[in-house]
C-alpha positions as CSV (number, residue, x, y, z in Angstrom):
1,M,27.5,32.5,5.3
2,T,29.2,31.5,1.9
3,P,32.5,31.4,0.4
4,L,31.9,34.4,-1.8
5,I,30.8,36.4,1.7
6,S,34.4,34.9,3.3
7,I,36.3,36.2,0.1
8,A,34.6,39.6,0.2
9,L,35.3,40.3,3.9
10,G,39.3,39.5,3.5
11,L,39.4,41.6,0.5
12,V,37.7,44.3,2.6
13,A,40.5,43.7,5.4
14,L,43.1,43.7,3.0
15,A,41.9,47.2,1.8
16,I,41.7,48.5,5.2
17,G,45.1,47.5,6.3
18,F,46.5,49.1,3.0
19,A,44.5,52.4,3.6
20,I,46.0,52.4,7.2
21,L,49.6,51.9,6.0
22,R,49.1,55.0,3.2
23,S,48.0,57.1,6.1
24,L,51.5,57.2,7.2
25,G,52.3,59.2,4.7
26,P,55.8,59.7,3.1
27,N,57.2,57.5,6.2
28,Y,55.2,54.3,5.0
29,R,57.4,54.4,1.7
30,V,60.6,55.2,3.3
31,G,60.1,52.3,5.8
32,R,59.1,50.0,2.6
33,L,62.2,51.0,0.9
34,L,64.4,50.7,4.1
35,A,63.2,47.3,4.5
36,V,63.6,45.8,1.1
37,T,66.4,47.9,-0.6
38,P,69.8,45.4,-1.0
39,V,73.1,46.5,0.7
40,V,76.3,46.5,-1.2
41,T,79.6,47.7,-0.7
42,V,80.9,51.3,-0.9
43,A,83.2,50.0,-3.6
44,E,80.4,48.2,-5.3
45,A,78.4,51.5,-5.2
46,R,81.4,53.4,-6.7
47,A,81.4,51.0,-9.7
48,L,77.4,51.2,-10.3
49,A,77.6,55.1,-10.3
50,G,78.9,54.7,-14.1
51,G,76.2,52.0,-15.2
52,P,72.5,51.9,-15.4
53,P,70.8,53.3,-12.3
54,R,69.9,50.7,-9.5
55,F,68.4,51.7,-6.0
56,V,70.8,50.0,-3.5
57,A,72.1,51.1,-0.1
58,V,75.6,51.4,1.7
59,R,76.7,51.1,5.1
60,G,79.7,53.4,6.4
61,R,80.9,56.1,8.7
62,I,79.7,59.6,8.2
63,D,83.1,61.5,6.9
64,A,83.7,65.4,6.5
65,E,86.6,67.6,5.7
66,D,85.0,70.7,7.9
67,A,82.5,69.7,10.3
68,F,81.0,72.4,12.5
69,E,79.8,72.1,16.2
70,D,76.7,72.1,18.1
71,D,76.1,73.3,21.7
72,A,77.7,70.3,23.1
73,H,80.9,70.6,21.1
74,R,79.8,67.4,18.5
75,P,81.2,67.7,15.0
76,L,78.0,67.9,13.0
77,V,77.7,67.7,9.1
78,L,73.7,68.6,9.1
79,R,71.6,70.1,11.4
80,R,67.8,70.7,10.7
81,A,65.5,72.4,12.8
82,R,61.7,72.5,11.7
83,I,59.0,74.4,13.5
84,Q,55.8,72.4,12.6
85,A,52.0,72.9,13.2
86,G,49.3,70.3,13.3
87,G,49.2,67.0,15.3
88,G,49.0,63.3,15.0
89,T,50.5,62.4,11.6
90,R,49.4,65.8,9.9
91,W,52.4,68.3,10.7
92,S,53.0,70.9,8.4
93,T,56.5,72.8,8.3
94,I,56.3,76.6,8.8
95,D,59.6,77.3,9.4
96,E,63.0,75.6,8.8
97,Q,66.6,76.3,9.5
98,L,69.3,74.2,7.9
99,E,73.1,74.0,8.2
100,V,75.0,71.1,6.4
101,I,78.2,70.8,4.8
102,D,79.2,68.4,1.9
103,F,80.0,64.7,3.5
104,S,80.6,61.1,2.5
105,V,80.0,57.9,3.5
106,R,83.4,55.9,4.0
107,E,83.8,52.1,4.3
108,G,87.8,51.2,4.8
109,L,89.3,53.2,2.2
110,D,86.3,53.6,-0.1
111,A,84.3,56.7,0.3
112,I,81.1,58.0,-1.7
113,G,79.5,61.4,-1.4
114,V,75.7,62.0,-0.4
115,D,73.4,64.5,-2.2
116,H,72.5,66.0,1.1
117,G,70.3,68.6,-0.9
118,S,67.9,65.6,-1.8
119,L,67.3,64.6,1.7
120,S,64.1,65.5,3.0
121,A,61.5,62.8,4.3
122,G,64.4,60.3,3.9
123,L,66.5,61.3,6.8
124,V,65.8,59.0,9.9
125,V,67.6,59.6,13.0
126,I,66.5,60.2,16.5
127,P,65.0,64.0,17.0
128,R,65.3,66.1,19.8
129,Q,61.6,67.6,20.2
130,S,59.7,70.1,22.3
131,T,56.1,70.9,22.1
132,G,53.8,73.9,22.7
133,S,51.2,76.0,21.4
134,A,51.4,78.9,18.5
135,A,50.8,81.4,21.6
136,D,54.6,80.4,22.7
137,V,56.1,81.7,19.4
138,P,53.9,84.2,18.1
139,D,56.8,85.5,15.8
140,R,57.5,82.2,14.1
141,V,53.8,81.6,12.9
142,P,51.7,82.6,9.8
143,A,49.6,85.4,10.6
144,G,46.0,84.5,11.5
145,T,47.3,81.1,13.4
146,P,45.1,80.4,16.3
147,P,47.0,80.6,19.5
148,S,45.7,77.1,20.6
149,T,47.4,75.3,17.3
150,P,49.6,72.9,18.3
151,I,53.3,73.2,17.5
152,R,56.6,71.4,17.8
153,L,60.4,72.2,17.4
154,R,61.8,69.4,15.7
155,I,65.8,69.1,15.5
156,E,67.5,66.5,13.6
157,Q,71.5,66.4,13.2
158,L,74.2,64.0,11.8
159,S,77.4,63.6,13.5
160,A,80.5,63.2,11.6
161,V,81.3,60.3,14.0
162,E,78.2,58.4,13.5
163,H,77.5,55.5,11.1
164,A,74.9,55.3,8.7
165,L,72.7,53.4,6.4
166,V,72.4,55.3,2.8
167,A,69.6,54.1,0.3
168,G,69.8,55.8,-3.1
169,V,70.6,55.8,-6.5
170,P,75.0,56.0,-7.2
171,S,75.4,58.2,-9.9
172,V,78.4,60.6,-11.0
173,R,77.8,64.2,-9.4
174,P,77.3,66.9,-11.8
175,G,80.2,69.0,-12.5
176,S,82.8,66.2,-11.2
177,D,84.0,62.8,-11.6
178,E,83.0,61.6,-8.3
179,P,80.3,59.3,-7.3
180,W,77.6,60.0,-4.5
181,M,74.1,58.7,-3.5
182,T,71.2,60.5,-4.6
183,A,67.6,60.2,-5.4
184,G,66.4,58.6,-8.5
185,L,63.8,56.2,-10.1
186,G,60.9,57.7,-8.6
187,R,62.2,57.2,-5.3
188,P,63.8,59.4,-2.4
189,L,67.3,59.3,-1.1
190,I,67.3,58.0,2.7
191,L,69.6,58.1,5.3
192,T,69.4,56.6,8.7
193,T,72.1,56.2,11.5
194,L,69.9,53.6,13.3
195,E,69.3,50.2,12.9
196,R,66.2,49.1,10.5
197,D,64.0,48.1,13.5
198,E,64.6,51.3,15.3
199,A,64.2,53.2,12.2
200,M,61.0,51.9,11.8
201,R,59.8,52.8,15.3
202,I,60.9,56.6,14.8
203,L,58.8,56.7,11.1
204,A,55.8,55.0,13.1
205,S,56.4,57.3,16.2
206,D,53.3,60.0,15.1
207,A,51.2,57.1,14.9
208,P,52.6,54.1,16.9
209,R,49.4,52.0,16.6
210,R,48.7,51.9,13.3
211,P,51.3,49.8,11.9
212,L,49.7,47.1,14.4
213,A,46.1,48.0,13.0
214,A,47.5,47.3,9.8
215,A,49.2,44.0,10.2
216,I,45.9,42.8,12.1
217,A,44.1,43.9,9.1
218,I,46.1,42.4,6.5
219,A,46.5,39.0,8.4
220,S,42.7,38.6,8.9
221,G,42.1,39.7,5.0
222,L,44.8,37.1,4.0
223,V,43.2,34.4,6.3
224,G,39.7,35.4,5.1
225,V,40.6,35.2,1.4
226,T,42.3,32.0,2.2
227,V,39.3,30.2,3.4
228,G,36.8,31.5,1.0
229,I,39.0,30.0,-1.6
230,A,39.4,26.7,0.0
231,W,35.5,26.6,1.1
232,A,34.7,27.2,-2.4
233,L,37.1,24.3,-3.6
234,I,35.6,21.7,-1.3
235,G,31.9,22.6,-2.2
236,A,32.8,22.9,-5.7
237,V,34.7,19.0,-5.5
238,T,32.0,17.4,-3.2
239,Q,29.2,18.7,-6.0
240,T,31.3,17.0,-8.8
241,A,31.4,13.9,-6.8
242,L,27.5,13.7,-6.0
243,A,27.1,14.4,-9.8
244,A,28.2,10.8,-10.9
245,S,25.5,8.6,-11.5
246,P,25.2,5.8,-8.7
247,S,23.4,3.6,-11.2
248,P,24.5,2.2,-14.4
249,S,23.8,4.4,-17.4
250,A,21.2,3.8,-20.0
251,A,23.1,5.6,-22.9
252,T,23.8,3.8,-25.8
253,G,26.8,1.7,-25.3
254,G,26.3,0.9,-21.8
255,D,27.7,1.7,-18.3
256,P,31.3,2.9,-18.6
257,R,31.8,1.5,-15.4
258,S,31.1,-1.9,-16.7
259,S,33.6,-5.0,-17.2
260,G,33.4,-4.4,-21.2
261,Q,35.0,-0.9,-21.0
262,G,37.7,0.9,-19.6
263,P,36.7,3.1,-16.3
264,G,35.0,6.6,-17.5
265,L,35.5,10.1,-16.5
266,V,32.5,11.1,-14.3
267,G,31.2,14.7,-12.8
268,D,32.8,17.7,-14.4
269,P,36.6,17.3,-14.4
270,L,37.1,20.6,-16.0
271,L,35.4,22.4,-13.6
272,A,37.6,20.8,-10.7
273,I,40.9,21.7,-13.1
274,G,39.6,25.4,-13.3
275,L,39.2,25.5,-9.8
276,M,42.6,24.3,-9.0
277,L,44.2,26.8,-11.4
278,A,42.1,29.9,-10.0
279,I,43.4,29.1,-6.4
280,G,47.0,28.5,-7.8
281,L,46.4,32.2,-9.4
282,G,44.7,33.5,-6.1
283,A,47.5,32.2,-4.2
284,A,50.1,34.1,-6.2
285,L,48.3,37.4,-5.9
286,L,47.8,37.2,-2.5
287,T,51.5,36.4,-1.9
288,I,52.4,39.7,-4.1
289,L,49.9,41.7,-2.5
290,Y,51.7,40.7,1.2
291,I,55.1,41.3,-0.1
292,R,54.1,44.9,-1.4
293,L,52.3,45.8,1.8
294,T,54.7,44.4,4.4
295,G,58.0,45.4,2.7
296,G,59.0,41.5,1.5
297,R,62.1,39.8,2.3
298,R,65.2,41.8,3.2
299,A,68.0,41.5,1.3
């Protein structure tokens, strides 16, 4: 086995880990944004609404003027019921019912609205869910759907008494002077009533083993690439040392190691310098790749 093989295997493992994370679909992007988005106060978010767009998160209590009640008489601001067909991570919505009113997130005396129309995959709450087959709801599925197709009813709702984290771009609401949180900068609007770790588990609930497999693949890949680069460096340094002549040189001017001249350079110092620079660049690239795949440091 050579250093090149170790590096190649490491790169393959990194590619596999990245592909596993991508297989989670939009949930992977939502989870990554939840992990890295900086949290600011509601007052700071309101101030940002009039300036250059920034993707930030705020925390606060959900607030609304006229909440509606569910069957348990809880005051709700949003209730989304979806019938989905598929399985695993490939569920497609075939019917959706949405009840929602305007609401905001309040922190003390400060409040900022939420663009609920932009909430899609970014709504992360504990769902109420029941499963069955297309034969159980023949009037709710498209014609021609096989009766054995897995079907699930997924209900997600927000209560006016819950605390939430909202990640988005503070901006001025169209037709109004009031600021609100909305999607922007190519990123979705995200709202969760859960702590970040619990939200990650909900996002991966359709494929709970994939994040672990991705972490193992990424860790293995980083180890493989690091070992390969270190192995190549050690080999190059060893060859450079062995290339030094063991006896005085016969070239004109005598042995540079003689007492008549100062010590000279032996081997190929430029190769060693180049390898050191390559290792530094490789380490930087691997660090950036690791941060992008794992969500990086939390603010």
